[in-house]
N, C-alpha and C positions, 0 to 999 in steps of 0.2 A: 368490856374485857376481851371478848373474842376478837375484836379488831385489833386490840393491842398485841395479842399473841401472834396474830397473822403477820403483823408488821415485824415482830421479832424474828421469826422464822424467815421472812424474805430478806431482812437485812442480814442474818446470819448466812444464808446461802449466798448473798452478794459478796460477802467478804471471804468466802472460800476461795482457794487458787483454782484457775480454770480446770486443771487436771483431776481436782477432787469432785467439782461440780458435775462433770460429765463421765466421771470415772474412766477417763482417756488422757493419755500423756502423748502430747505431740513432740515428736523428737526429729532433729534434722540428721539425715544420713547422707553417707558419701558412697561413691563407687569404689569398692575394694575387694573384688571377687578373690576367693569364695567366701570371704567373711561378710561382705555387704554389697548388695546389688539389687536394684529394682527387678532385674531380670532372672534372679535365682530363686529356687524354692524357699519359702519362708523369708524371702529378702536376704538370704545368705545365713551362715551359721551363727556369727555373733548376733544378728538381729533376732534369729530364732531364740537363742539363749536369753535375750534380754526380755522378748515377749513372754516366754514362759515364766521368768522370774517374776514379772509384773503381773501375771495371770495369777500365780500362787499368791501374790500380795492383793489380789481383788481389783486389778486394773488392767485396762486395754492400751495398746500402744498404736499410734498412727505415724507411720513413717513418711517423711517428706524428703525426696533426694535432692541434694544440691551439690555445687562444687565445694571442695573441702573448706576453702578460704571462706565462702559465703556461710557455711554451716557453723564455723568457729565464731564469725562475726555475729551471727543470730543468738548464739549463746550469750556471747558477751553483752549484748543488748538487752538480753531477756526476752526477744521476740518469740522464742520457743523455749519449752521446759528444759531441752537439753539435747545432747547428740551422742551418737555410738560410732565407734569406740575410739578412744584416744589415750595416748600416753600421758602421764601426769608430769607436768613441769611447774617450776616456781611461778613463771609468768602466767600460766593458765590458771593457777590456784588463786590468783588474784581476783578472777571474775568467775570461777566455777568450782562446784563441789565435786569430788570424785569418789566412785563407789569402789567396792572391793573388786579385784580383778574379774573381768568378764572372761577373757580368753588370754592365754600366754603363748607367745611364739618365738621361735629361735631364727636368728640370721645366720646363715651358712653360706658356703661358696659353691656354686655350681661350676663344673668345668667338664671337658670332654673325657670320656672314660678311657680313651686311648692315652691320655697325657698323664703321666705319674709326675706328681708334684707334693712337696711338702705343703700342708695347709693348716698349720697349727697356730702361727703367729702372723700378724700383719707384715713383719720383716721378711717373711717367707716369700712375699710377693712384690719385693721391690724389683724393679726393672720391668715389670709386666704390665699389661693393659686390662682394664676392667670397664664395666658400663654401669651406669645408674639410669633408671627411667626417669623422664622428665618429671620435675617437682619432687623426687624423693630426696631424702636427707643423706649425707655422706657417712655420718656416724663415726665408727672407729677408723674409717679409711680418710678422714678429712685431712689430719696432719701430714700423712705421707703423700697425698695428692697435693697439697699446698706446697709441700717441699720439692714436688717434682719427682718423687721416688716411685711413684706409681701414676701412670697415664689413665685418666678417666674420660669416657665418651658418654655423652648424654644421648639416650635413645628415646623415641617417641613413646614407646611402651614396652612392657616385658617380652612380648612375643618377638618383637624385632630385635631386642637385645638376644634372645635365645637363638634366633636365626643367625645373627652375627658370630655367635659361639660356634655354631655348626660349621660355618663356613671358615673358621680359623682366624677370623679378624679380631677376636677378643681372646684373652687367655683364662679369664674368670669372669664370674658374674655373682656378686652378693646380693642374696635376696632373702626374704622371709620364706623359711622352708615350705610351708603349706602353700603359700601363694606361688611358688615357683612350680611346685609339683601339680598344682591344679592347672596351671598354665600349660604345662607339658601334656596333661591328659586331654585338655580341650582342643589344643590346636596343633598337635603333632603326631606324626604316625609311629607306630610301635618301633618301627626301626629308629627314628629320629630320637625317641625317648629313651631307647636303650644306649644311645651314643653320648647321652649327657648324665652325669651323677652329681649328687649333693654330697660333699665332702662331710665326714662326721663331726668335725669340730665346730662348736658353737661360738660365734664371735660377739654375739649380743643376744641377751634375753629380756623380752619386754613384755610388761603386763599393759594390756589395754582394757581401759575401764569406761564405764557410763560417765559422762559429764553434764552436770545438771547446772543451770544458770543460777548464780547468787541473786540475780534480780528478780527471779520468780517467787512470789509468796509461797511458803510452804515448802521450799526446796528441801531444807534439812530433814523434814518429816518424810517427804518423798523418798529421800535418800535411804533412810532407816527402813522403810518398807520395801525398797528395792533390795537391799542388802539381806533382808530377812528372807525375801523370796528366793534370792540366789542361793543363800545357804540351804533352804529347803529342796531346791533343785539338786544341789549336789548330794545332800544326805539321802535323798530318795533314790539315786542311782540313775535318775533321768539325764542328768548332765553327762555321766559317762556313756550312757547309750547314744545320745546324739553326738558326742565327739567321736565315738566309733564309726557312725554313719559319715561324719565329715571326713575323716581320714580314709574313708573307703570310696570317697567322691560322690556322697550323696547330695551334696550341695552345689555341684558343678552345674553350669548352665545346660538347661536342656537342649540336645541336638534336634534340628528340624527333622521332620519325618521324610 
């Protein structure tokens, strides 16, 4: 009888999903400072939120950094439990489950402070030039660019786009607000930062969520535990404290001594 119960326990543990057996969730992560980065404190603000929500659910997180396309493919195949953080689309919902929003951010327009412009509608920018970092989606600007009403230039990264803006080679630069401000804090002088402003109008508001692979056993239960941990994080006030640190630059890349 003792042998029988030992076999039952071993079989039960073998059938548990990997994240439950080790109390650790393996997540694919991409580089998107200040939200996600292997070089940032706590691997970035969004990573920190996810880690804390899982901690309140009794689980640890192991982040593995990959190019974004690879991370998405790993979730699709079930190679990892999930990935942080993604917008929810019908196509992704075919292979993944999505959590409650982890972070929400806004796309705004950055332009020179000396340039007065209307910045409330896409139509206000007809005839002007903008930039998008390589690999970024065009979003609300797609139709006007396709019609030739706005000229779009692809830059290697956000920093180079900001420098093109400073040189007057671009009229405006649509970016996620927090990402643009973090880039200015990190790589530009106080004088350069003062020369660029973010217009107040929000062109898009996007929720970014934890994405869990449907191929992972126990994914639905894991999602419930995460959402419960995230709700506790918000209710305790800790989420708001972390967000204040984020907005103050607490997740920027440390400068070398």
